[in-house]
C-alpha positions as CSV (number, residue, x, y, z in Angstrom):
1,M,19.1,4.2,-23.4
2,D,16.5,4.2,-26.1
3,T,15.8,7.8,-27.3
4,S,12.9,7.2,-29.5
5,A,9.8,9.5,-29.3
6,Y,6.4,8.0,-28.9
7,H,2.8,8.9,-29.3
8,V,-0.2,7.5,-27.6
9,K,-3.9,8.5,-28.1
10,A,-6.2,6.8,-25.6
11,T,-8.8,7.4,-23.0
12,L,-7.2,8.9,-19.8
13,L,-8.3,7.2,-16.5
14,P,-9.6,7.9,-14.2
15,E,-12.8,9.5,-15.1
16,G,-11.9,9.4,-18.8
17,G,-14.4,10.5,-21.2
18,K,-12.7,11.1,-24.4
19,S,-9.4,10.3,-26.0
20,V,-6.2,12.3,-25.2
21,D,-3.0,12.8,-27.2
22,I,0.3,12.4,-25.3
23,W,4.0,12.5,-26.6
24,I,6.9,11.2,-24.9
25,V,10.3,12.4,-25.8
26,D,13.7,12.0,-24.0
27,G,11.7,9.9,-21.3
28,K,9.2,12.8,-20.6
29,Y,5.7,13.8,-21.3
30,T,4.8,16.5,-23.8
31,F,1.4,17.7,-25.2
32,S,3.0,19.2,-28.1
33,P,3.1,17.0,-31.4
34,V,6.3,15.3,-32.1
35,A,7.1,14.5,-35.6
36,G,8.0,11.0,-36.3
37,A,6.9,9.6,-33.0
38,I,6.3,5.9,-32.9
39,E,2.5,5.0,-32.3
40,L,1.8,3.1,-29.2
41,P,-1.4,1.1,-29.6
42,G,-4.1,0.9,-26.7
43,A,-7.5,2.3,-25.9
44,F,-7.2,3.4,-22.2
45,M,-4.3,4.8,-20.2
46,A,-3.2,6.2,-16.9
47,A,-0.2,7.2,-15.0
48,G,1.9,4.5,-13.8
49,M,0.2,2.8,-10.7
50,V,1.4,3.1,-7.3
51,D,1.2,0.4,-4.7
52,G,1.1,2.4,-1.4
53,H,2.0,-0.6,1.0
54,V,4.2,-3.5,0.1
55,H,7.0,-5.5,1.6
56,L,9.3,-6.6,-1.3
57,S,11.6,-8.7,0.9
58,L,8.8,-11.0,2.0
59,D,7.3,-13.8,0.1
60,F,3.5,-13.5,0.0
61,A,3.2,-15.6,-3.3
62,N,4.9,-18.8,-1.9
63,T,7.4,-18.7,-4.6
64,G,9.9,-20.7,-2.4
65,L,12.5,-17.9,-2.9
66,P,14.3,-17.1,0.4
67,P,13.0,-14.1,2.3
68,G,15.2,-11.3,2.7
69,T,17.3,-12.0,-0.4
70,A,18.0,-9.7,-3.4
71,E,16.6,-12.7,-5.5
72,L,13.1,-12.4,-3.9
73,V,13.1,-8.6,-3.9
74,L,14.0,-8.5,-7.8
75,H,11.4,-11.0,-8.2
76,N,8.7,-9.2,-6.3
77,A,9.6,-6.0,-8.0
78,K,9.2,-7.7,-11.4
79,R,5.8,-8.9,-10.6
80,H,4.8,-5.3,-9.6
81,L,6.2,-3.9,-12.7
82,R,4.5,-6.6,-15.0
83,S,1.2,-5.7,-13.4
84,G,1.6,-1.8,-14.3
85,V,2.8,-0.7,-10.9
86,T,5.7,1.5,-11.5
87,V,6.2,3.0,-8.0
88,V,6.0,1.0,-4.7
89,R,6.1,2.3,-1.2
90,D,7.8,-0.3,0.8
91,A,6.4,-0.2,4.5
92,G,8.8,-2.8,6.0
93,F,12.2,-4.2,4.5
94,V,14.1,-7.1,5.7
95,Q,16.9,-5.6,8.0
96,Q,20.1,-7.2,6.4
97,L,19.3,-6.2,3.0
98,N,20.3,-2.9,1.4
99,L,18.1,-1.5,-1.1
100,T,21.1,-0.6,-3.2
101,D,21.6,-4.2,-3.8
102,V,18.6,-4.2,-6.2
103,A,18.6,-0.8,-7.5
104,L,18.6,-1.9,-11.2
105,P,17.1,-0.5,-14.4
106,D,13.7,-1.7,-15.6
107,L,12.3,-2.0,-11.9
108,P,9.7,0.0,-10.1
109,D,10.8,3.2,-8.3
110,V,10.9,2.1,-4.5
111,L,10.0,4.5,-1.8
112,L,11.7,2.9,1.2
113,S,10.7,3.4,4.9
114,G,13.3,0.7,6.0
115,W,12.6,-1.2,9.2
116,I,9.4,-1.1,11.0
117,H,9.9,0.4,14.6
118,V,8.2,-1.4,17.5
119,P,8.8,-2.4,21.1
120,E,10.2,-5.8,21.7
121,G,7.7,-8.5,21.5
122,R,5.0,-6.4,20.0
123,F,5.0,-7.7,16.5
124,F,4.6,-10.9,14.7
125,P,7.6,-13.3,15.5
126,G,10.0,-14.6,12.9
127,I,9.4,-11.6,10.4
128,D,12.8,-9.8,10.2
129,I,11.5,-6.6,9.0
130,S,11.1,-5.0,12.4
131,K,13.6,-3.1,14.6
132,A,13.0,-3.5,18.4
133,T,12.7,0.0,19.6
134,S,11.7,1.1,22.9
135,P,10.0,4.2,23.7
136,E,13.0,5.8,25.0
137,Q,14.9,4.8,22.0
138,L,12.3,5.9,19.3
139,L,13.3,9.4,18.7
140,A,17.1,8.6,18.5
141,R,16.2,5.8,16.2
142,F,14.5,8.2,14.0
143,E,17.4,10.6,13.8
144,E,19.6,7.6,12.9
145,V,17.4,6.5,10.0
146,A,16.8,10.1,8.8
147,A,20.5,10.7,8.6
148,H,20.5,8.0,5.8
149,G,18.2,9.9,3.7
150,V,15.0,7.7,4.2
151,K,11.9,9.9,3.7
152,W,9.4,7.7,5.4
153,F,9.7,6.2,9.0
154,K,7.4,3.4,9.9
155,I,6.2,2.7,13.4
156,I,3.6,0.0,14.8
157,A,1.6,2.4,16.8
158,D,-0.7,-0.3,18.1
159,F,-0.6,-4.1,18.2
160,P,-2.7,-6.9,19.7
161,G,-1.9,-8.1,23.3
162,P,-1.8,-11.9,24.1
163,D,-5.4,-12.3,22.6
164,M,-4.1,-11.3,19.1
165,N,-7.4,-9.3,18.9
166,L,-6.8,-6.7,16.1
167,F,-9.7,-4.6,17.1
168,T,-8.6,-4.1,20.6
169,A,-5.0,-3.6,20.0
170,P,-3.4,-1.5,22.6
171,L,-1.1,1.5,22.0
172,T,2.6,0.4,21.6
173,Y,4.1,3.8,22.4
174,P,3.0,6.9,24.4
175,V,1.4,9.4,22.2
176,E,3.6,12.0,23.4
177,I,6.7,10.2,22.2
178,V,5.1,9.6,18.8
179,R,4.2,13.4,18.7
180,Q,7.6,14.2,19.3
181,V,9.1,12.0,16.5
182,V,6.4,13.4,14.1
183,E,7.6,16.9,14.7
184,A,11.3,16.1,14.3
185,A,10.4,14.2,11.1
186,H,8.5,17.1,9.7
187,T,11.4,19.4,10.5
188,V,13.6,17.5,8.1
189,G,11.1,16.6,5.4
190,V,10.6,13.0,6.6
191,R,6.9,11.6,6.8
192,V,5.6,9.0,9.3
193,L,3.5,5.9,8.6
194,A,1.6,4.5,11.4
195,H,0.3,0.8,11.5
196,S,-3.1,0.8,13.3
197,T,-5.9,-1.6,13.8
198,G,-7.1,-0.8,17.3
199,P,-9.6,1.5,19.0
200,D,-7.1,4.2,19.9
201,V,-6.5,5.2,16.3
202,G,-7.9,8.7,17.1
203,A,-5.1,9.3,19.5
204,I,-2.7,8.3,16.8
205,I,-4.1,10.7,14.3
206,E,-3.8,13.5,16.9
207,T,-0.1,13.1,16.9
208,G,0.0,14.3,13.3
209,V,1.3,11.1,11.7
210,D,1.2,11.4,7.9
211,S,-0.6,8.1,7.2
212,I,-2.6,5.6,8.9
213,E,-1.9,2.0,7.6
214,H,-4.7,-0.5,7.7
215,G,-7.0,1.6,10.2
216,M,-9.4,-1.3,10.8
217,S,-11.1,0.6,13.7
218,I,-11.5,3.9,11.7
219,T,-14.9,5.5,11.9
220,P,-16.5,8.6,10.2
221,E,-15.6,10.6,13.4
222,H,-12.0,9.7,12.8
223,V,-12.3,10.5,9.1
224,R,-13.6,14.0,9.8
225,R,-10.4,14.7,11.9
226,M,-8.2,13.1,9.3
227,A,-9.5,15.6,6.9
228,E,-8.7,18.4,9.4
229,M,-5.0,16.9,10.0
230,N,-4.5,16.2,6.3
231,T,-3.9,12.6,7.2
232,Q,-3.7,10.0,4.6
233,W,-5.2,6.5,4.7
234,C,-4.0,3.2,3.2
235,P,-6.7,0.9,4.3
236,T,-5.4,-2.5,2.9
237,I,-8.8,-3.8,2.8
238,A,-8.2,-7.1,1.0
239,T,-5.4,-8.1,3.6
240,A,-7.7,-7.3,6.5
241,E,-10.6,-9.6,4.9
242,G,-8.1,-12.4,4.4
243,F,-7.3,-12.3,8.1
244,L,-10.8,-12.0,9.3
245,M,-11.9,-14.7,6.7
246,A,-9.3,-17.0,8.2
247,A,-10.4,-16.3,11.6
248,E,-14.0,-17.2,10.7
249,E,-12.5,-20.6,9.6
250,K,-11.3,-20.9,13.2
251,G,-14.9,-20.0,14.7
252,M,-15.0,-16.1,14.6
253,P,-18.6,-15.1,14.0
254,G,-19.2,-13.8,10.5
255,E,-20.8,-10.6,11.9
256,I,-17.6,-9.4,13.2
257,R,-16.2,-9.1,9.5
258,A,-19.6,-7.7,8.3
259,A,-19.3,-4.9,11.0
260,Y,-15.8,-4.2,9.8
261,S,-17.1,-3.9,6.2
262,A,-19.9,-1.7,7.0
263,R,-17.7,0.6,9.2
264,T,-15.0,0.8,6.4
265,A,-17.5,1.5,3.7
266,E,-19.1,4.3,5.6
267,S,-15.8,5.7,6.4
268,L,-14.5,5.5,2.9
269,K,-17.6,7.3,1.5
270,L,-16.9,10.2,3.8
271,A,-13.3,10.2,3.0
272,M,-14.2,10.5,-0.7
273,Q,-16.5,13.5,0.1
274,L,-13.9,15.1,2.3
275,G,-10.9,14.7,-0.2
276,I,-8.7,12.5,1.9
277,A,-6.0,11.0,0.1
278,V,-6.9,7.0,0.2
279,L,-4.1,4.9,-1.2
280,A,-4.5,1.4,-2.5
281,G,-2.0,-0.9,-0.9
282,S,-1.6,-4.8,-1.6
283,D,0.3,-5.4,1.7
284,E,0.2,-9.2,2.2
285,L,-1.5,-10.1,-1.3
286,A,0.8,-11.7,-3.6
287,H,2.9,-9.1,-5.3
288,G,1.6,-7.7,-8.5
289,S,-2.2,-8.1,-7.2
290,L,-3.0,-4.5,-6.7
291,D,-6.3,-5.1,-8.7
292,R,-7.5,-7.2,-5.8
293,E,-7.4,-4.2,-3.4
294,V,-8.9,-2.0,-6.1
295,D,-11.7,-4.4,-6.3
296,A,-12.2,-4.5,-2.4
297,M,-12.3,-0.8,-2.4
298,V,-15.2,-1.0,-4.9
299,R,-16.9,-3.5,-3.2
300,H,-16.8,-1.1,-0.1
301,G,-18.5,1.5,-1.9
302,M,-15.8,3.3,-3.9
303,S,-16.7,3.9,-7.6
304,A,-14.4,2.3,-10.1
305,D,-13.0,5.6,-11.0
306,Q,-12.3,6.6,-7.3
307,A,-10.5,3.4,-6.7
308,I,-8.5,3.5,-9.7
309,A,-7.5,7.0,-8.9
310,S,-6.3,5.6,-5.4
311,A,-3.9,3.5,-7.5
312,T,-2.9,6.3,-9.9
313,T,-3.5,10.1,-9.6
314,V,-4.3,10.2,-5.9
315,G,-1.6,7.8,-5.0
316,R,0.9,9.7,-6.9
317,R,-0.2,13.1,-5.4
318,A,-0.1,11.7,-1.9
319,L,3.5,10.5,-2.5
320,A,4.7,13.7,-4.0
321,L,5.1,12.1,-7.4
322,P,4.2,13.8,-10.7
323,G,1.4,12.7,-12.9
324,I,0.9,13.0,-16.5
325,E,2.0,16.6,-17.0
326,E,4.3,18.5,-19.1
327,G,8.0,17.7,-18.7
328,A,7.3,15.0,-16.0
329,P,9.0,11.4,-16.3
330,A,6.7,9.3,-18.4
331,D,5.5,6.5,-16.2
332,L,2.4,5.2,-18.0
333,V,0.2,2.1,-18.3
334,I,-1.9,1.2,-21.5
335,W,-4.7,-1.1,-21.7
336,D,-6.6,-2.5,-24.6
337,E,-9.8,-2.8,-22.8
338,D,-11.4,-0.6,-20.3
339,P,-10.4,-1.9,-16.8
340,R,-13.2,0.0,-15.1
341,E,-15.5,-2.8,-16.6
342,D,-13.4,-5.7,-15.4
343,L,-10.8,-4.7,-12.5
344,S,-8.6,-7.7,-13.0
345,R,-7.7,-6.0,-16.3
346,L,-5.8,-3.5,-14.2
347,T,-2.8,-5.7,-13.7
348,R,-3.0,-7.1,-17.2
349,P,-1.8,-4.0,-19.1
350,S,-0.8,-4.3,-22.8
351,I,2.1,-1.8,-22.3
352,V,3.8,-0.2,-19.5
353,L,6.5,2.5,-19.8
354,G,8.9,3.3,-17.1
355,R,10.9,6.6,-17.1
356,G,9.5,7.0,-20.9
357,Q,10.8,3.5,-22.2
358,P,8.3,0.7,-23.1
359,L,9.2,-2.2,-21.2
360,D,9.2,-5.7,-22.6
361,L,6.8,-7.5,-20.3
362,S,7.2,-10.7,-22.2
363,V,10.7,-11.4,-20.8
364,V,9.7,-10.7,-17.1
365,E,9.9,-14.2,-15.6
366,V,7.8,-14.7,-12.6
367,V,8.1,-17.8,-10.4
368,P,4.5,-19.4,-10.2
369,G,3.1,-18.8,-6.7
370,T,-0.1,-19.0,-4.7
371,T,-1.5,-16.1,-2.4
372,Q,-1.2,-17.1,1.2
373,S,-3.9,-17.1,3.8
374,A,-3.5,-15.1,6.8
375,R,-3.2,-18.5,8.8
376,E,-0.3,-19.5,6.4
377,R,1.5,-16.1,7.0
378,H,1.1,-15.8,10.8
379,G,0.3,-19.3,11.7
380,D,-2.6,-20.8,13.6
381,Q,-1.4,-19.6,16.8
382,S,-2.3,-16.0,16.2
383,L,-5.7,-16.9,15.2
384,D,-6.2,-19.4,18.0
385,K,-5.2,-16.7,20.6
386,M,-7.7,-14.2,19.0
387,L,-10.3,-16.9,19.5
388,A,-9.1,-18.4,22.9
389,D,-11.6,-16.7,25.2
390,E,-15.3,-17.5,25.1
391,T,-16.0,-14.0,24.0
392,C,-14.1,-11.5,22.1
393,V,-14.9,-7.8,22.4
394,F,-14.3,-6.1,18.9
395,A,-14.2,-2.5,17.8
396,D,-18.1,-2.2,17.9
397,G,-17.7,-2.5,21.6
398,K,-20.0,-5.6,21.8
399,G,-19.1,-9.1,23.0
400,H,-19.3,-11.8,20.4
401,K,-19.4,-15.6,21.2
402,H,-17.7,-18.0,19.2
403,G,-16.3,-21.5,19.1
């Protein structure tokens, strides 16, 4: 291990106004000058970025690497690291792959939730990141997972019926069952992630889950309750937009996506005012594309500083990770130019430090890939079902003609 000491003087983001001096020695931050420290160039810096919602074992960049293999997981992890993401929260991992198979140096830290738990037939077919779990099995399944030391537990709290309409997705588990799991989880220090796109998100919030993933039907009323319940939100806006744009290509009226965007912007504005932890999560974007989610947050009303905070300071606090503070492990991202002026710079850093060590980004080989559309990921069938009826009722409560 390199035991060199480093010094960087740069504008600290988010909301940086002036240059700050930071030294790194023995892999940790200090604000006390260190003689002989190696100077690291750069003009802007932030704590290592956090991607709050990924699926490392799935191929969202069309690399051609087999899903669920250690080869693909390593490849995806390298894409994240090269982009300045030093921590990922995996919100659903292929069942047969043990994360210890890829616990190697010079990779992002991985916060693993393991399998997604969902009743039989209530998730996308052919994606091996879910574990069929009936309502009667859910509590026992949680106890089994917790015994292995996993600190996050993921459930699909609602999912579309045969029409595949995300905005009318019914609940998958009785709320009382979910509440029991949440109480058991909190007793042993485990937190619960809840996937939700449907109108009953308020009932899911009331169970005490720690984070709503997606939350496509969240309204300002829900946000107020989330603030009272200390509920986090990972909206995965860019992924939602991708699905809705693909649906528009199949005939869904454009005003449905517009209504989603307006509602999300209003809810995000209030979430910022109330201090809710909103995390940036790339979800089904190509791995290493967190800048696209940050950009989507800005397009939905967040300032560049607020959106970058979601990927740095806010994300780290929400996941109980240290930031840039005395004695903390030094995960640091450095840019030559201000990423607030061009958000695509976020994932093109000049230097990334992991655990206090500068990483040689030039040797991170990445298989070229392309970003998949929602249609390519889930197939035409799911979109066709969503649009099969002459009229779909979406979260605004109105019927929309299409076709």
